[in-house]
PDB file as gemmi writes it, atoms N, CA and C in Angstrom:
CRYST1    1.000    1.000    1.000  90.00  90.00  90.00 P 1                      
ATOM      1  N   UNK A   1      92.774  54.614  90.501  1.00  0.00           N  
ATOM      2  CA  UNK A   1      93.782  55.518  91.016  1.00  0.00           C  
ATOM      3  C   UNK A   1      93.191  56.885  91.334  1.00  0.00           C  
ATOM      4  N   UNK A   2      92.192  57.309  90.547  1.00  0.00           N  
ATOM      5  CA  UNK A   2      91.553  58.594  90.803  1.00  0.00           C  
ATOM      6  C   UNK A   2      90.843  58.596  92.157  1.00  0.00           C  
ATOM      7  N   UNK A   3      90.192  57.479  92.467  1.00  0.00           N  
ATOM      8  CA  UNK A   3      89.478  57.401  93.744  1.00  0.00           C  
ATOM      9  C   UNK A   3      90.458  57.477  94.912  1.00  0.00           C  
ATOM     10  N   UNK A   4      91.598  56.813  94.791  1.00  0.00           N  
ATOM     11  CA  UNK A   4      92.613  56.857  95.844  1.00  0.00           C  
ATOM     12  C   UNK A   4      93.093  58.282  96.062  1.00  0.00           C  
ATOM     13  N   UNK A   5      93.363  58.984  94.980  1.00  0.00           N  
ATOM     14  CA  UNK A   5      93.837  60.364  95.071  1.00  0.00           C  
ATOM     15  C   UNK A   5      92.772  61.251  95.719  1.00  0.00           C  
ATOM     16  N   UNK A   6      91.521  61.043  95.345  1.00  0.00           N  
ATOM     17  CA  UNK A   6      90.412  61.822  95.892  1.00  0.00           C  
ATOM     18  C   UNK A   6      90.283  61.591  97.400  1.00  0.00           C  
ATOM     19  N   UNK A   7      90.318  60.345  97.834  1.00  0.00           N  
ATOM     20  CA  UNK A   7      90.184  60.031  99.246  1.00  0.00           C  
ATOM     21  C   UNK A   7      91.407  60.484 100.043  1.00  0.00           C  
ATOM     22  N   UNK A   8      92.572  60.412  99.441  1.00  0.00           N  
ATOM     23  CA  UNK A   8      93.790  60.854 100.109  1.00  0.00           C  
ATOM     24  C   UNK A   8      93.746  62.358 100.375  1.00  0.00           C  
ATOM     25  N   UNK A   9      93.366  63.118  99.364  1.00  0.00           N  
ATOM     26  CA  UNK A   9      93.288  64.566  99.520  1.00  0.00           C  
ATOM     27  C   UNK A   9      92.180  64.943 100.506  1.00  0.00           C  
ATOM     28  N   UNK A  10      91.061  64.254 100.452  1.00  0.00           N  
ATOM     29  CA  UNK A  10      89.973  64.503 101.403  1.00  0.00           C  
ATOM     30  C   UNK A  10      90.427  64.217 102.827  1.00  0.00           C  
ATOM     31  N   UNK A  11      91.153  63.140 103.006  1.00  0.00           N  
ATOM     32  CA  UNK A  11      91.670  62.806 104.333  1.00  0.00           C  
ATOM     33  C   UNK A  11      92.627  63.863 104.846  1.00  0.00           C  
ATOM     34  N   UNK A  12      93.494  64.357 103.978  1.00  0.00           N  
ATOM     35  CA  UNK A  12      94.417  65.417 104.377  1.00  0.00           C  
ATOM     36  C   UNK A  12      93.673  66.695 104.750  1.00  0.00           C  
ATOM     37  N   UNK A  13      92.631  67.014 103.988  1.00  0.00           N  
ATOM     38  CA  UNK A  13      91.858  68.221 104.271  1.00  0.00           C  
ATOM     39  C   UNK A  13      91.093  68.127 105.589  1.00  0.00           C  
ATOM     40  N   UNK A  14      90.879  66.925 106.066  1.00  0.00           N  
ATOM     41  CA  UNK A  14      90.218  66.742 107.359  1.00  0.00           C  
ATOM     42  C   UNK A  14      91.241  66.693 108.489  1.00  0.00           C  
ATOM     43  N   UNK A  15      92.303  65.908 108.332  1.00  0.00           N  
ATOM     44  CA  UNK A  15      93.249  65.669 109.419  1.00  0.00           C  
ATOM     45  C   UNK A  15      94.195  66.834 109.706  1.00  0.00           C  
ATOM     46  N   UNK A  16      94.653  67.521 108.674  1.00  0.00           N  
ATOM     47  CA  UNK A  16      95.623  68.598 108.893  1.00  0.00           C  
ATOM     48  C   UNK A  16      95.032  69.725 109.748  1.00  0.00           C  
ATOM     49  N   UNK A  17      93.837  70.256 109.444  1.00  0.00           N  
ATOM     50  CA  UNK A  17      93.283  71.295 110.328  1.00  0.00           C  
ATOM     51  C   UNK A  17      93.000  70.782 111.737  1.00  0.00           C  
ATOM     52  N   UNK A  18      92.601  69.524 111.849  1.00  0.00           N  
ATOM     53  CA  UNK A  18      92.332  68.944 113.161  1.00  0.00           C  
ATOM     54  C   UNK A  18      93.600  68.876 114.004  1.00  0.00           C  
ATOM     55  N   UNK A  19      94.693  68.430 113.416  1.00  0.00           N  
ATOM     56  CA  UNK A  19      95.968  68.334 114.124  1.00  0.00           C  
ATOM     57  C   UNK A  19      96.484  69.723 114.498  1.00  0.00           C  
ATOM     58  N   UNK A  20      96.362  70.677 113.590  1.00  0.00           N  
ATOM     59  CA  UNK A  20      96.807  72.041 113.884  1.00  0.00           C  
ATOM     60  C   UNK A  20      95.983  72.645 115.013  1.00  0.00           C  
ATOM     61  N   UNK A  21      94.680  72.405 115.033  1.00  0.00           N  
ATOM     62  CA  UNK A  21      93.816  72.919 116.089  1.00  0.00           C  
ATOM     63  C   UNK A  21      94.206  72.337 117.444  1.00  0.00           C  
ATOM     64  N   UNK A  22      94.437  71.043 117.502  1.00  0.00           N  
ATOM     65  CA  UNK A  22      94.844  70.401 118.758  1.00  0.00           C  
ATOM     66  C   UNK A  22      96.187  70.959 119.221  1.00  0.00           C  
ATOM     67  N   UNK A  23      97.103  71.174 118.300  1.00  0.00           N  
ATOM     68  CA  UNK A  23      98.419  71.712 118.647  1.00  0.00           C  
ATOM     69  C   UNK A  23      98.306  73.134 119.196  1.00  0.00           C  
ATOM     70  N   UNK A  24      97.491  73.977 118.569  1.00  0.00           N  
ATOM     71  CA  UNK A  24      97.331  75.362 119.014  1.00  0.00           C  
ATOM     72  C   UNK A  24      96.649  75.412 120.386  1.00  0.00           C  
ATOM     73  N   UNK A  25      95.611  74.630 120.589  1.00  0.00           N  
ATOM     74  CA  UNK A  25      94.927  74.603 121.881  1.00  0.00           C  
ATOM     75  C   UNK A  25      95.873  74.101 122.968  1.00  0.00           C  
ATOM     76  N   UNK A  26      96.662  73.103 122.654  1.00  0.00           N  
ATOM     77  CA  UNK A  26      97.642  72.596 123.616  1.00  0.00           C  
ATOM     78  C   UNK A  26      98.670  73.669 123.971  1.00  0.00           C  
ATOM     79  N   UNK A  27      99.120  74.427 122.992  1.00  0.00           N  
ATOM     80  CA  UNK A  27     100.090  75.499 123.242  1.00  0.00           C  
ATOM     81  C   UNK A  27      99.474  76.599 124.098  1.00  0.00           C  
ATOM     82  N   UNK A  28      98.213  76.937 123.853  1.00  0.00           N  
ATOM     83  CA  UNK A  28      97.543  77.979 124.633  1.00  0.00           C  
ATOM     84  C   UNK A  28      97.349  77.531 126.077  1.00  0.00           C  
ATOM     85  N   UNK A  29      96.905  76.305 126.276  1.00  0.00           N  
ATOM     86  CA  UNK A  29      96.728  75.783 127.636  1.00  0.00           C  
ATOM     87  C   UNK A  29      98.072  75.709 128.355  1.00  0.00           C  
ATOM     88  N   UNK A  30      99.118  75.309 127.651  1.00  0.00           N  
ATOM     89  CA  UNK A  30     100.451  75.266 128.246  1.00  0.00           C  
ATOM     90  C   UNK A  30     100.930  76.644 128.657  1.00  0.00           C  
ATOM     91  N   UNK A  31     100.646  77.644 127.832  1.00  0.00           N  
ATOM     92  CA  UNK A  31     101.034  79.016 128.168  1.00  0.00           C  
ATOM     93  C   UNK A  31     100.251  79.527 129.376  1.00  0.00           C  
ATOM     94  N   UNK A  32      98.990  79.182 129.446  1.00  0.00           N  
ATOM     95  CA  UNK A  32      98.184  79.612 130.593  1.00  0.00           C  
ATOM     96  C   UNK A  32      98.621  78.909 131.870  1.00  0.00           C  
ATOM     97  N   UNK A  33      99.105  77.676 131.747  1.00  0.00           N  
ATOM     98  CA  UNK A  33      99.605  76.968 132.920  1.00  0.00           C  
ATOM     99  C   UNK A  33     100.867  77.632 133.468  1.00  0.00           C  
ATOM    100  N   UNK A  34     101.557  78.385 132.634  1.00  0.00           N  
ATOM    101  CA  UNK A  34     102.741  79.100 133.100  1.00  0.00           C  
ATOM    102  C   UNK A  34     102.358  80.203 134.090  1.00  0.00           C  
ATOM    103  N   UNK A  35     101.092  80.637 134.084  1.00  0.00           N  
ATOM    104  CA  UNK A  35     100.660  81.678 135.020  1.00  0.00           C  
ATOM    105  C   UNK A  35     100.704  81.183 136.466  1.00  0.00           C  
ATOM    106  N   UNK A  36     100.769  79.872 136.661  1.00  0.00           N  
ATOM    107  CA  UNK A  36     100.855  79.333 138.020  1.00  0.00           C  
ATOM    108  C   UNK A  36     102.170  79.704 138.695  1.00  0.00           C  
ATOM    109  N   UNK A  37     103.189  80.004 137.905  1.00  0.00           N  
ATOM    110  CA  UNK A  37     104.480  80.371 138.477  1.00  0.00           C  
ATOM    111  C   UNK A  37     104.434  81.740 139.133  1.00  0.00           C  
ATOM    112  N   UNK A  38     103.364  82.507 138.903  1.00  0.00           N  
ATOM    113  CA  UNK A  38     103.211  83.801 139.551  1.00  0.00           C  
ATOM    114  C   UNK A  38     102.743  83.653 141.001  1.00  0.00           C  
ATOM    115  N   UNK A  39     102.178  82.498 141.320  1.00  0.00           N  
ATOM    116  CA  UNK A  39     101.702  82.244 142.685  1.00  0.00           C  
ATOM    117  C   UNK A  39     102.872  81.904 143.605  1.00  0.00           C  
ATOM    118  N   UNK A  40     102.716  82.210 144.899  1.00  0.00           N  
ATOM    119  CA  UNK A  40     103.743  81.737 145.838  1.00  0.00           C  
ATOM    120  C   UNK A  40     103.776  80.211 145.853  1.00  0.00           C  
ATOM    121  N   UNK A  41     104.954  79.635 146.093  1.00  0.00           N  
ATOM    122  CA  UNK A  41     105.099  78.174 146.032  1.00  0.00           C  
ATOM    123  C   UNK A  41     104.237  77.441 147.046  1.00  0.00           C  
ATOM    124  N   UNK A  42     103.895  78.108 148.119  1.00  0.00           N  
ATOM    125  CA  UNK A  42     103.096  77.462 149.168  1.00  0.00           C  
ATOM    126  C   UNK A  42     101.710  77.078 148.649  1.00  0.00           C  
ATOM    127  N   UNK A  43     101.154  77.877 147.736  1.00  0.00           N  
ATOM    128  CA  UNK A  43      99.797  77.603 147.263  1.00  0.00           C  
ATOM    129  C   UNK A  43      99.757  77.085 145.828  1.00  0.00           C  
ATOM    130  N   UNK A  44     100.867  76.578 145.316  1.00  0.00           N  
ATOM    131  CA  UNK A  44     100.849  75.952 143.985  1.00  0.00           C  
ATOM    132  C   UNK A  44      99.969  74.708 144.037  1.00  0.00           C  
ATOM    133  N   UNK A  45      99.106  74.529 143.059  1.00  0.00           N  
ATOM    134  CA  UNK A  45      98.265  73.328 143.042  1.00  0.00           C  
ATOM    135  C   UNK A  45      99.082  72.038 143.006  1.00  0.00           C  
ATOM    136  N   UNK A  46     100.258  72.071 142.378  1.00  0.00           N  
ATOM    137  CA  UNK A  46     101.106  70.882 142.338  1.00  0.00           C  
ATOM    138  C   UNK A  46     101.559  70.488 143.738  1.00  0.00           C  
ATOM    139  N   UNK A  47     101.870  71.455 144.560  1.00  0.00           N  
ATOM    140  CA  UNK A  47     102.324  71.180 145.923  1.00  0.00           C  
ATOM    141  C   UNK A  47     101.151  70.771 146.810  1.00  0.00           C  
ATOM    142  N   UNK A  48     100.001  71.431 146.636  1.00  0.00           N  
ATOM    143  CA  UNK A  48      98.840  71.131 147.480  1.00  0.00           C  
ATOM    144  C   UNK A  48      98.256  69.748 147.190  1.00  0.00           C  
ATOM    145  N   UNK A  49      98.148  69.416 145.900  1.00  0.00           N  
ATOM    146  CA  UNK A  49      97.536  68.145 145.510  1.00  0.00           C  
ATOM    147  C   UNK A  49      98.546  67.016 145.382  1.00  0.00           C  
ATOM    148  N   UNK A  50      99.804  67.371 145.188  1.00  0.00           N  
ATOM    149  CA  UNK A  50     100.837  66.357 145.033  1.00  0.00           C  
ATOM    150  C   UNK A  50     100.955  65.802 143.629  1.00  0.00           C  
ATOM    151  N   UNK A  51     100.178  66.309 142.701  1.00  0.00           N  
ATOM    152  CA  UNK A  51     100.205  65.834 141.322  1.00  0.00           C  
ATOM    153  C   UNK A  51      99.925  67.016 140.391  1.00  0.00           C  
ATOM    154  N   UNK A  52     100.546  66.995 139.202  1.00  0.00           N  
ATOM    155  CA  UNK A  52     100.320  68.061 138.220  1.00  0.00           C  
ATOM    156  C   UNK A  52      99.059  67.774 137.431  1.00  0.00           C  
ATOM    157  N   UNK A  53      98.166  68.745 137.391  1.00  0.00           N  
ATOM    158  CA  UNK A  53      96.933  68.611 136.622  1.00  0.00           C  
ATOM    159  C   UNK A  53      96.967  69.652 135.513  1.00  0.00           C  
ATOM    160  N   UNK A  54      97.077  69.215 134.256  1.00  0.00           N  
ATOM    161  CA  UNK A  54      97.091  70.177 133.155  1.00  0.00           C  
ATOM    162  C   UNK A  54      95.761  70.924 133.072  1.00  0.00           C  
ATOM    163  N   UNK A  55      95.826  72.217 132.837  1.00  0.00           N  
ATOM    164  CA  UNK A  55      94.621  73.016 132.694  1.00  0.00           C  
ATOM    165  C   UNK A  55      94.256  73.824 133.915  1.00  0.00           C  
ATOM    166  N   UNK A  56      94.911  73.599 135.037  1.00  0.00           N  
ATOM    167  CA  UNK A  56      94.615  74.365 136.246  1.00  0.00           C  
ATOM    168  C   UNK A  56      94.975  75.831 136.021  1.00  0.00           C  
ATOM    169  N   UNK A  57      96.047  76.082 135.317  1.00  0.00           N  
ATOM    170  CA  UNK A  57      96.430  77.455 134.995  1.00  0.00           C  
ATOM    171  C   UNK A  57      95.414  78.126 134.094  1.00  0.00           C  
ATOM    172  N   UNK A  58      94.802  77.357 133.214  1.00  0.00           N  
ATOM    173  CA  UNK A  58      93.763  77.896 132.345  1.00  0.00           C  
ATOM    174  C   UNK A  58      92.551  78.321 133.163  1.00  0.00           C  
ATOM    175  N   UNK A  59      92.147  77.478 134.086  1.00  0.00           N  
ATOM    176  CA  UNK A  59      91.004  77.806 134.948  1.00  0.00           C  
ATOM    177  C   UNK A  59      91.325  79.037 135.778  1.00  0.00           C  
ATOM    178  N   UNK A  60      92.529  79.091 136.347  1.00  0.00           N  
ATOM    179  CA  UNK A  60      92.932  80.236 137.149  1.00  0.00           C  
ATOM    180  C   UNK A  60      92.950  81.516 136.312  1.00  0.00           C  
ATOM    181  N   UNK A  61      93.488  81.440 135.106  1.00  0.00           N  
ATOM    182  CA  UNK A  61      93.538  82.605 134.218  1.00  0.00           C  
ATOM    183  C   UNK A  61      92.137  83.084 133.874  1.00  0.00           C  
ATOM    184  N   UNK A  62      91.239  82.167 133.572  1.00  0.00           N  
ATOM    185  CA  UNK A  62      89.860  82.551 133.235  1.00  0.00           C  
ATOM    186  C   UNK A  62      89.132  83.135 134.444  1.00  0.00           C  
ATOM    187  N   UNK A  63      89.412  82.633 135.645  1.00  0.00           N  
ATOM    188  CA  UNK A  63      88.803  83.191 136.846  1.00  0.00           C  
ATOM    189  C   UNK A  63      89.285  84.610 137.110  1.00  0.00           C  
ATOM    190  N   UNK A  64      90.563  84.855 136.864  1.00  0.00           N  
ATOM    191  CA  UNK A  64      91.100  86.194 137.086  1.00  0.00           C  
ATOM    192  C   UNK A  64      90.521  87.184 136.089  1.00  0.00           C  
ATOM    193  N   UNK A  65      90.378  86.740 134.849  1.00  0.00           N  
ATOM    194  CA  UNK A  65      89.810  87.613 133.810  1.00  0.00           C  
ATOM    195  C   UNK A  65      88.342  87.848 134.098  1.00  0.00           C  
TER     196      UNK A  65                                                      
END                                                                             
């Protein structure tokens, strides 16, 4: 039973920070994608390409900075 408890706690210590990191990065990329709404609709990447590509707002934000 001690080994199970040890492995369970070790697993939690690995997975919880990993899940939180993925969630935070996803939220940041989503927020940066909102910067696309500042562009005129004629040049939105969604309209030009016909498909939504996550992360385009991040690239645009980093290029502007």
